[in-house]
C-alpha positions, 0 to 999 in steps of 0.5 A: 606066156613066153615073150615070142608067143605073146608078140605073135598072139598080139600082132595076129589079133590086131591084124585080123581084128582090123581086117573088117575095116577093109570092107568099109573102104573097098568095094563090094567085090572085095574078099568074101563078098565077091563070092556071094550072089547079087540076091544075097548081097541085096538081102538086108538081114544077111547084110546086117548079120554079116557086118555085125559079125565081122565088126564085133568079131574084129573088136573081140580079137582087137581087145581079147588078147589084152586079157592075157596080160598079167600086168594089165590085170594086176595093175588095173582090174577095173580095165581088165573087167571092162575089156572082159565085159566088152569081149563077152558081149561082142563074142555073143552077138558076133557068134549068133550072127556068125551062126546065121551067116554060116548057112550061106557059106560058100562051099556047101554043107562042109563049110556050113557045118564048119562055120556053125561049129566055130560059132557055137564053140566061140559062144559056148566057151565064152559063156562058160568062161563068163559063168565061171568067173561070175561063180568065183571059179577063177582057176576054171575060168583061166583054163577056158 
């Protein structure tokens, strides 16, 4: 990966990965929550799914970009694998939660289909990558 692309990828991943912290320090009118109904905001299941989705999704973004570092992989394979396992668990849980909250998205059926598709693609591509690496298919894994 070219240096400029690497810098852009890492900076955007870190910024977007840290974004969920704002939901802890700013009131419930912030961002997406300001568009939701009072009844939905009182729904415990929706709240759990929303916060798990944004925090584990944020974690996946914060650490996922590190997996593209050849230097990290070659110098510390144990750390690379640990980050990979954390990423997989974070994505699978966040993706499931994202799939649930997609059905409450603002914007109607188009938004619901779009967000559901994103959640499913994230879950499936992560699962396929995990399955490939566990099966020793490193080239296939790298293509995902």
